[in-house]
PADREN-688685 format. One record per atom (N, C-alpha, C, CB): residue in one letter; atom name; x, y, z. Coordinates in pm, 1 decimal. Each point is the difference from the previous one (the first is absolute). Glycine has a CB too. Example, Ala and Ser with C-alpha at 12.3 -4.5 7.8 and 13.67 -1.06 7.14 Angstrom:
BEGIN
> a, N, 1319.0, -569.0, 780.0
> a, CA, -89.0, 119.0, 0.0
> a, C, 90.0, 120.0, 0.0
> a, CB, -189.2, -117.3, 124.6
> s, N, 154.2, 222.3, -196.6
> s, CA, 82.0, 119.0, 6.0
> s, C, -77.0, 109.0, 73.0
> s, CB, 118.4, -62.8, -214.5
//
This chain:
BEGIN
> m, N, 1756.6, -611.1, 227.2
> m, CA, 16.6, 97.4, -113.3
> m, C, 124.4, 1.3, -85.2
> m, CB, -134.8, 127.3, 137.4
> g, N, 122.6, -156.4, -257.7
> g, CA, 140.9, 14.8, -53.4
> g, C, -6.9, 22.6, -157.9
> g, CB, 97.4, -158.2, 193.8
> i, N, 11.0, 126.3, -274.5
> i, CA, -16.3, 39.8, -152.1
> i, C, -42.4, -139.1, -66.4
> i, CB, 194.7, 205.8, -7.2
> q, N, -277.8, -192.1, -86.2
> q, CA, -43.4, -131.5, -66.0
> q, C, 8.6, 58.8, -169.9
> q, CB, -190.6, -119.0, 232.5
> k, N, 259.3, 30.6, -321.3
> k, CA, 18.5, 17.9, -137.2
> k, C, -121.3, -67.6, -79.0
> k, CB, 259.6, 9.0, 38.3
> k, N, -311.7, 93.3, -114.4
> k, CA, -121.2, -48.0, -87.1
> k, C, 30.5, 50.9, -149.4
> k, CB, -183.6, 15.3, 208.1
> k, N, 124.7, -95.8, -295.1
> k, CA, 29.3, 5.6, -140.8
> k, C, -130.7, 56.8, -56.9
> k, CB, 173.3, -201.0, -6.2
> f, N, -159.5, 336.7, -60.1
> f, CA, -116.2, 34.7, -68.4
> f, C, 46.0, 36.3, -156.9
> f, CB, -119.7, 88.3, 236.8
> n, N, 46.9, -132.6, -342.1
> n, CA, 39.6, 26.2, -138.2
> n, C, 125.9, -49.7, -7.4
> n, CB, -130.4, 191.1, -36.3
> g, N, 202.0, -290.4, 90.2
> g, CA, 126.6, -36.3, -41.7
> g, C, 103.2, 66.2, 53.5
> g, CB, -91.9, -58.1, -176.8
> e, N, 59.1, 154.8, 277.0
> e, CA, 100.8, 88.5, 81.0
> e, C, -18.0, -29.8, 169.9
> e, CB, -16.7, 204.3, -207.5
> e, N, 135.6, -212.6, 269.9
> e, CA, 2.4, -53.7, 116.5
> e, C, -14.4, 152.1, 104.7
> e, CB, 159.6, -253.6, -92.7
> f, N, -247.0, 257.0, 181.2
> f, CA, -0.5, 118.8, 92.4
> f, C, -11.2, -66.4, 144.7
> f, CB, -118.9, 175.3, -178.6
> e, N, 186.4, -60.1, 250.8
> e, CA, -8.9, -55.2, 148.2
> e, C, -92.9, 84.5, 65.5
> e, CB, 232.1, -84.7, 17.6
> i, N, -320.4, 10.2, 49.5
> i, CA, -114.7, 29.7, 76.8
> i, C, 31.2, -1.5, 176.3
> i, CB, -144.5, -112.5, -223.7
> l, N, 64.3, 204.0, 285.0
> l, CA, -21.4, -30.0, 140.6
> l, C, -70.2, -92.2, 32.8
> l, CB, 26.3, 178.3, 30.1
> d, N, -2.9, -294.8, 39.8
> d, CA, -99.9, -122.9, 50.1
> d, C, -35.5, 29.2, 153.7
> d, CB, 116.6, -194.0, -165.9
> h, N, -248.5, 187.8, 181.6
> h, CA, -26.4, -8.6, 146.9
> h, C, -124.6, -86.6, 22.2
> h, CB, 104.0, 231.8, 42.1
> a, N, -104.7, -265.4, 87.0
> a, CA, -106.8, -93.0, 47.1
> a, C, -100.8, 82.0, 48.1
> a, CB, 143.2, -181.4, 58.2
> e, N, -296.9, 139.0, -75.0
> e, CA, -102.0, 80.7, 43.7
> e, C, -0.4, -43.8, 151.0
> e, CB, -139.4, 23.7, -234.1
> k, N, 116.0, 94.1, 306.0
> k, CA, -8.4, -35.0, 154.6
> k, C, -162.9, -44.5, 43.0
> k, CB, 214.9, 193.3, 52.6
> p, N, -180.4, -329.0, 1.9
> p, CA, -143.3, -48.4, 29.8
> p, C, -89.6, 81.2, 91.8
> p, CB, 96.7, -213.6, -31.5
> g, N, -231.5, 236.6, -7.5
> g, CA, -101.4, 63.1, 86.5
> g, C, -18.5, 135.4, -45.7
> g, CB, 56.0, -136.4, 192.7
> f, N, 25.3, 203.5, -266.5
> f, CA, -35.4, 123.7, -52.4
> f, C, -114.7, 3.4, -90.0
> f, CB, 220.5, 48.6, 26.9
> r, N, -228.5, -145.4, -109.6
> r, CA, -129.9, 25.9, -93.7
> r, C, -114.4, -15.2, 77.5
> r, CB, 99.1, -82.9, -201.4
> r, N, -119.8, -28.5, 293.5
> r, CA, -112.2, -10.6, 90.5
> r, C, -34.9, 116.0, 77.9
> r, CB, 56.0, -217.3, 9.3
> a, N, 45.6, 296.3, 47.1
> a, CA, -34.2, 108.1, 86.6
> a, C, -50.6, 103.6, -125.0
> a, CB, 189.7, -47.7, 230.6
> f, N, -122.4, 87.0, -327.3
> f, CA, -53.0, 88.9, -113.7
> f, C, -146.7, -22.1, -17.5
> f, CB, 219.6, -7.2, -120.4
> h, N, -267.9, -122.6, 109.6
> h, CA, -144.1, -25.5, -37.3
> h, C, -70.8, 34.7, 117.1
> h, CB, 37.2, -181.8, -161.9
> i, N, 10.3, 132.9, 276.0
> i, CA, -81.8, 24.5, 120.5
> i, C, -36.2, 135.6, 30.9
> i, CB, 100.2, -184.4, 80.3
> i, N, -7.5, 274.2, -104.2
> i, CA, -9.1, 150.9, -5.7
> i, C, -89.1, 61.2, -94.2
> i, CB, 212.8, -6.6, 66.8
> i, N, -179.3, -27.4, -203.3
> i, CA, -91.9, 33.7, -107.0
> i, C, -136.8, -55.3, 17.0
> i, CB, 189.7, 9.8, -143.5
> c, N, -218.0, -124.9, 199.2
> c, CA, -150.6, -30.3, 34.0
> c, C, -65.4, 74.4, 128.6
> c, CB, 52.8, -231.7, -102.0
> a, N, 31.1, 262.4, 196.3
> a, CA, -59.5, 95.5, 134.0
> a, C, -21.6, 148.1, -61.6
> a, CB, 149.4, -135.8, 210.3
> a, N, -50.8, 173.9, -311.4
> a, CA, -46.6, 143.0, -60.4
> a, C, -124.0, 11.4, -74.5
> a, CB, 222.7, 40.2, -19.8
> v, N, -254.5, -150.5, -51.9
> v, CA, -121.4, -14.0, -103.0
> v, C, -105.6, 4.9, 105.3
> v, CB, 99.3, -153.5, -208.7
> i, N, -115.8, 38.6, 307.6
> i, CA, -98.6, 8.1, 82.5
> i, C, -34.2, 126.6, 109.4
> i, CB, 52.3, -237.0, -50.6
> y, N, 50.6, 312.5, 67.0
> y, CA, 6.6, 123.8, 80.9
> y, C, -74.3, 88.2, -84.7
> y, CB, 221.1, -33.8, 119.5
> f, N, -171.0, 47.5, -253.0
> f, CA, -64.8, 111.5, -79.5
> f, C, -124.1, -37.3, -29.4
> f, CB, 190.8, 74.5, -94.6
> i, N, -235.9, -201.7, 61.7
> i, CA, -128.2, -23.2, -34.4
> i, C, -100.2, 28.2, 141.6
> i, CB, 95.0, -182.5, -203.2
> y, N, -52.4, 167.0, 320.7
> y, CA, -58.3, 28.1, 143.5
> y, C, -25.1, 165.6, -9.5
> y, CB, 145.5, -214.8, 148.2
> i, N, -45.9, 293.8, -166.3
> i, CA, 5.5, 147.9, 31.0
> i, C, -91.2, 27.2, -112.0
> i, CB, 245.0, 55.0, 110.6
> f, N, -212.5, -79.9, -257.0
> f, CA, -115.2, 51.5, -104.4
> f, C, -139.7, -48.9, 8.1
> f, CB, 177.1, 14.1, -146.6
> s, N, -194.8, -127.7, 222.7
> s, CA, -132.5, -45.3, 0.3
> s, C, -108.1, 94.3, 95.3
> s, CB, 116.7, -244.3, -45.4
> h, N, -32.5, 320.1, 132.3
> h, CA, -62.2, 76.7, 97.9
> h, C, -25.5, 168.0, -38.0
> h, CB, 116.9, -187.0, 163.5
> v, N, -30.2, 223.6, -282.1
> v, CA, -11.3, 109.3, -43.6
> v, C, -132.8, 35.8, -55.3
> v, CB, 224.4, -23.1, -21.7
> a, N, -290.4, -63.3, -40.0
> a, CA, -137.9, 24.3, -79.9
> a, C, -106.4, 34.6, 94.9
> a, CB, 56.0, -165.3, -179.0
> h, N, -59.0, 123.1, 303.1
> h, CA, -101.8, 25.6, 100.1
> h, C, 8.7, 121.7, 44.6
> h, CB, -6.8, -204.5, 61.5
//
């Protein structure tokens, strides 16, 4: 993590630069998929 300089519309800005942590995106997708499957299972038994 550090400060990086970028130019927008001819002006220079300092922005915080960060590196993405490996594995977080995959874990997020796995949790979302598990939640969707769980809700489908729960709500499919409500109609009975």
